[in-house]
N, C-alpha and C positions, 0 to 999 in steps of 0.2 A: 866312366868307373862304375861297378856294380853297384847297386843299392843293398845296402847291409842292415839286417835286423837287428835290434839291441839284443844284447846277450843278458840272461838272467842265472843267478846263482840258485838253483832248485835243491833243497834239502828234502830227502826222504827218509822217514823213519818207519820201519815196519811195526804195526801194532802186536802182532803175534810175537816176534823175538825179539825186539828191540834194536835190531841191526840199523846203522844209520848210514846214508849215503849221500854224498854232496857232489853234484853233477853241474855242468852247465847247459843250459836250454835256451831256445829261440820260440818265441810265440808261434802257434800253429794257427789253421783257419777254424779249428772246432773250439777255440777258447782255452786250450789248454797249452802245454809246452813241450816242445820235442828235445827228448834229453837222450833216447837210446835205450832207457830202462825199460826192463821186461818183467822182472819179478825178484823178488827176493831170495836169497840163498835158502831159505826154509820153505820155499814154494809159493808164498804168499803172493797173489797179484791184485787184491781187491781192497783189503784192510791196510791203508797207507796213509800216514800223515804227511803232507805236502807243505813245504813254506817256500815261496818265491821271493826273492829281493833282487832289486837292479844291481848287476856287478859293477 
């Protein structure tokens, strides 16, 4: 059986426009989470509030 990583609920809020994204993510080797999120619809890639909780 393959080894599965725990999944986390990752809430991302843009500090520029206020848009909110709720995604599922898995821990990566850099200490962050892989969610597939690239940037907000307003084009913001850096100023984001990220909240993580176990799913």
